[in-house]
C-alpha positions as CSV (number, residue, x, y, z in Angstrom):
1,M,-7.4,-13.3,-12.3
2,E,-6.0,-14.5,-8.6
3,L,-2.1,-13.4,-8.2
4,P,0.7,-15.6,-7.1
5,T,1.7,-15.7,-3.6
6,L,5.7,-14.8,-3.8
7,R,7.9,-16.6,-1.4
8,F,11.0,-14.6,-0.4
9,A,14.5,-16.4,0.8
10,A,15.0,-15.6,4.4
11,G,18.0,-13.4,5.4
12,G,19.3,-11.1,8.0
13,F,18.3,-7.5,8.6
14,R,20.4,-4.9,7.3
15,Y,19.8,-1.9,9.9
16,R,21.6,-1.3,12.7
17,L,18.6,-0.4,15.1
18,N,19.1,2.0,17.9
19,P,18.1,0.2,21.0
20,E,16.8,3.4,22.4
21,W,13.8,3.5,20.1
22,P,11.3,2.1,22.2
23,I,9.0,2.0,19.1
24,G,9.0,2.3,15.8
25,R,10.5,-1.2,15.1
26,P,10.0,-3.3,12.2
27,S,8.2,-6.9,12.4
28,K,10.4,-9.9,11.9
29,L,9.8,-10.7,8.2
30,R,13.0,-10.8,6.6
31,F,13.4,-10.8,2.9
32,C,16.4,-11.7,0.2
33,P,20.0,-11.9,2.1
34,A,21.7,-11.3,-1.4
35,A,20.0,-8.8,-3.8
36,A,23.5,-7.5,-4.7
37,S,24.8,-10.2,-6.6
38,I,21.7,-10.0,-9.3
39,T,22.6,-10.1,-12.6
40,N,20.2,-10.5,-15.3
41,G,20.2,-10.5,-19.2
42,T,23.5,-8.7,-20.9
43,N,24.0,-7.0,-17.7
44,K,26.8,-7.7,-16.2
45,G,28.2,-5.3,-14.3
46,P,27.4,-3.4,-10.5
47,N,23.4,-2.9,-9.7
48,R,22.7,0.5,-9.8
49,M,19.7,2.1,-8.3
50,F,18.0,5.0,-9.5
51,I,15.3,6.4,-6.8
52,L,13.0,9.3,-8.2
53,G,12.0,10.9,-4.9
54,M,14.3,10.3,-1.9
55,G,11.4,11.4,0.5
56,Y,11.2,9.2,3.8
57,V,10.9,6.2,2.1
58,G,13.5,6.3,-0.8
59,E,16.5,7.6,1.6
60,F,15.7,4.3,3.8
61,V,16.5,2.3,0.8
62,A,19.2,4.3,-0.6
63,Q,21.0,3.2,2.9
64,D,19.9,-0.1,2.4
65,L,21.1,-0.7,-0.8
66,L,24.5,1.0,-0.1
67,N,25.2,-1.3,2.6
68,Q,24.8,-4.2,0.2
69,G,27.5,-2.5,-2.3
70,W,24.8,-1.0,-5.0
71,A,25.9,2.1,-6.9
72,V,22.9,4.6,-5.5
73,S,21.7,7.6,-7.4
74,G,18.2,9.6,-7.1
75,T,16.8,12.3,-6.7
76,C,15.2,15.3,-4.1
77,T,13.6,18.7,-4.6
78,S,16.0,21.3,-2.8
79,A,19.4,21.7,-2.4
80,A,19.6,21.5,1.7
81,K,18.4,18.0,1.2
82,K,20.9,17.0,-1.9
83,E,23.7,18.1,0.9
84,K,22.3,16.1,3.4
85,L,22.2,13.0,1.1
86,K,25.7,13.6,-0.4
87,K,26.9,13.1,3.2
88,L,25.4,9.7,3.3
89,G,27.3,8.9,-0.2
90,L,24.2,9.6,-2.4
91,D,24.7,10.9,-5.9
92,V,21.5,13.0,-5.9
93,H,20.0,15.5,-8.6
94,V,17.7,18.4,-7.2
95,F,15.2,17.9,-9.8
96,D,11.2,19.4,-10.4
97,A,9.1,16.4,-12.2
98,N,6.6,18.8,-13.6
99,H,9.9,20.1,-15.8
100,P,12.5,17.1,-16.1
101,E,15.7,18.0,-17.2
102,L,17.4,15.9,-20.2
103,D,20.6,15.3,-18.3
104,V,19.1,13.5,-15.3
105,V,16.0,11.8,-17.8
106,N,19.6,10.7,-19.7
107,I,21.1,9.4,-16.3
108,L,18.5,6.9,-15.8
109,N,19.8,4.9,-18.8
110,Q,23.1,4.4,-16.8
111,H,21.2,2.5,-14.2
112,T,19.6,-1.2,-13.5
113,H,17.0,-0.3,-11.5
114,L,14.4,2.6,-11.1
115,L,12.3,3.5,-8.0
116,V,9.8,5.8,-8.3
117,S,8.4,7.7,-5.1
118,I,6.8,10.9,-6.7
119,P,3.3,11.3,-5.8
120,P,0.6,12.4,-8.0
121,R,-0.2,16.3,-7.9
122,K,-3.7,17.3,-8.1
123,D,-5.0,18.3,-11.8
124,I,-2.1,17.1,-13.7
125,G,-1.8,13.3,-11.8
126,D,1.8,11.8,-12.1
127,P,4.2,14.8,-13.2
128,M,6.5,12.4,-14.7
129,L,4.2,10.5,-16.9
130,Q,2.9,13.9,-18.0
131,H,6.1,13.4,-19.9
132,A,5.8,9.8,-20.9
133,E,6.7,9.6,-24.5
134,L,9.6,11.2,-23.5
135,L,10.8,8.6,-20.7
136,R,9.7,6.0,-23.5
137,S,12.3,7.5,-26.3
138,K,14.8,8.4,-23.3
139,L,14.9,4.6,-21.5
140,N,15.5,2.4,-24.0
141,S,18.8,0.9,-23.2
142,D,19.5,-2.8,-22.6
143,C,20.7,-1.6,-19.0
144,L,17.4,-0.6,-17.1
145,Q,15.7,-4.0,-16.1
146,W,13.4,-3.2,-13.2
147,L,10.9,-0.5,-12.1
148,C,8.8,-0.1,-9.0
149,Y,6.4,2.1,-8.5
150,L,5.4,3.2,-4.4
151,S,1.8,4.0,-4.4
152,T,-0.5,3.7,-1.4
153,T,-4.0,1.7,-0.1
154,S,-5.8,4.9,-0.5
155,V,-6.8,3.5,-3.8
156,Y,-8.7,1.1,-2.1
157,G,-11.0,3.6,-0.3
158,D,-13.0,2.9,2.6
159,C,-13.3,-0.9,2.9
160,G,-15.2,-0.8,6.0
161,G,-12.4,-2.8,8.1
162,A,-12.7,-5.7,5.7
163,W,-9.8,-7.6,5.1
164,V,-8.0,-6.2,2.1
165,D,-5.2,-8.2,-0.4
166,E,-3.6,-7.9,-3.9
167,N,-7.0,-9.4,-4.9
168,Y,-9.6,-6.5,-3.5
169,Q,-10.9,-4.5,-6.0
170,P,-9.6,-0.6,-5.2
171,K,-12.2,2.0,-5.2
172,P,-10.6,5.3,-5.0
173,Q,-12.8,7.9,-3.4
174,S,-10.7,11.0,-3.2
175,E,-9.1,12.7,-6.0
176,L,-5.7,11.8,-4.9
177,A,-6.4,8.2,-4.7
178,K,-7.6,8.3,-8.1
179,L,-4.9,9.9,-9.4
180,R,-2.9,7.5,-7.7
181,L,-4.4,4.4,-9.5
182,A,-3.9,6.0,-12.8
183,A,-0.3,6.3,-12.0
184,E,-0.2,2.4,-11.0
185,E,-1.6,1.9,-14.5
186,G,0.4,4.3,-16.3
187,W,3.8,2.9,-14.9
188,L,3.0,-0.4,-15.7
189,S,2.2,0.3,-19.0
190,L,5.4,1.9,-19.4
191,G,7.6,-0.7,-17.9
192,H,5.8,-3.2,-20.2
193,D,6.2,-1.2,-23.5
194,L,9.8,-0.9,-22.4
195,G,10.5,-4.6,-22.1
196,L,11.2,-4.0,-18.0
197,A,10.1,-6.4,-15.0
198,A,7.5,-3.7,-13.7
199,H,5.8,-3.7,-10.4
200,V,3.7,-1.6,-8.2
201,F,3.7,-1.5,-4.0
202,R,0.3,0.0,-2.3
203,L,1.8,1.1,0.9
204,G,0.1,1.5,4.1
205,G,0.8,4.4,6.7
206,I,4.3,4.3,6.7
207,Y,6.1,4.6,10.4
208,G,9.6,4.1,11.6
209,P,12.4,6.0,13.0
210,G,11.4,9.5,13.6
211,R,7.5,8.6,12.5
212,S,6.0,6.9,15.2
213,A,2.4,7.8,16.6
214,I,4.5,9.1,19.9
215,D,6.7,11.4,17.5
216,T,3.5,12.5,16.0
217,I,1.8,13.6,19.3
218,T,5.1,14.9,21.0
219,K,6.4,17.0,17.8
220,P,5.9,20.7,18.5
221,E,4.3,21.0,15.3
222,P,0.7,21.3,14.3
223,L,-0.9,18.6,12.9
224,S,-0.9,18.0,8.9
225,A,-4.6,17.6,7.7
226,V,-3.8,14.0,6.8
227,Q,-2.9,13.6,10.3
228,R,-5.9,15.0,11.9
229,A,-8.1,13.2,9.3
230,R,-6.5,9.5,10.1
231,S,-7.6,10.5,14.4
232,F,-11.1,9.5,13.1
233,K,-10.5,6.4,11.2
234,K,-11.9,3.4,13.2
235,F,-9.4,1.1,11.0
236,T,-6.0,1.7,9.4
237,S,-3.2,0.1,8.1
238,R,0.2,0.4,8.8
239,V,3.6,-0.5,7.2
240,H,7.4,-0.2,9.1
241,V,9.7,1.7,6.6
242,A,12.6,-1.2,7.5
243,D,9.6,-3.9,6.1
244,I,9.2,-1.5,3.1
245,C,13.0,-2.2,2.2
246,N,13.2,-5.6,3.0
247,A,9.8,-6.3,0.6
248,L,11.8,-4.1,-2.0
249,N,15.3,-6.6,-1.4
250,G,12.8,-9.8,-2.3
251,C,11.0,-8.4,-5.3
252,I,14.4,-7.2,-7.1
253,H,15.6,-10.7,-5.9
254,K,12.5,-12.1,-7.5
255,P,11.0,-10.3,-9.8
256,S,7.0,-11.1,-10.4
257,P,6.4,-8.0,-13.7
258,G,3.1,-6.7,-13.8
259,Y,1.8,-7.4,-10.7
260,V,0.9,-5.3,-7.6
261,L,1.7,-5.9,-4.5
262,L,0.1,-5.1,-1.1
263,C,2.3,-4.2,2.1
């Protein structure tokens, strides 16, 4: 089935980009100028986002939504990261997805939107989906309306330089890519069961402030295994973190439940 083309309202960019950044700038695509005014169903209160996994992308999304007047909470994996995020005005919980605490799971029901940015792990897959029945039993309020899982373009495998869109058949080759595809299906299924507007975003290699090609070359630490492997690839896919934020804003403003979107 051919997926529909999503059309987002044009809007202003919400980041104050440092003019000294010579690289790492987003594209000129802009989406959704008023996501913070959305109300759906019986919920008429303020929008509240919970981000499972406030890594590089999650932190940018959180700051963008805070700037729009959202209430934003989420999880991280260390006390040091929690303190950093608290200084930005975020309500953050140190969280182990392998052993989710009920208090944190219960908090999810107090939010209107849920963004999942926790990668799968070898041998077990998505750590949160290991507790799918717990999530089904807890995420059953009328408050939560929207869910999005952040995946990667690795699910397509080596396409030999072919153009890839949402209709391209995934052919994951690595173990982690196969686990990503399984996680996509798991979160879409969970969202469907809960009656949520559930989405998957497949992201290319993410770059932005502090994560550009020049940053990678000049940093004193040795390259990671992923970065070393990337240097041998003839073709690649890249997306700026700010464009991810803008696309998420568009998806919040105009949901398309059940669809996979390629960034």
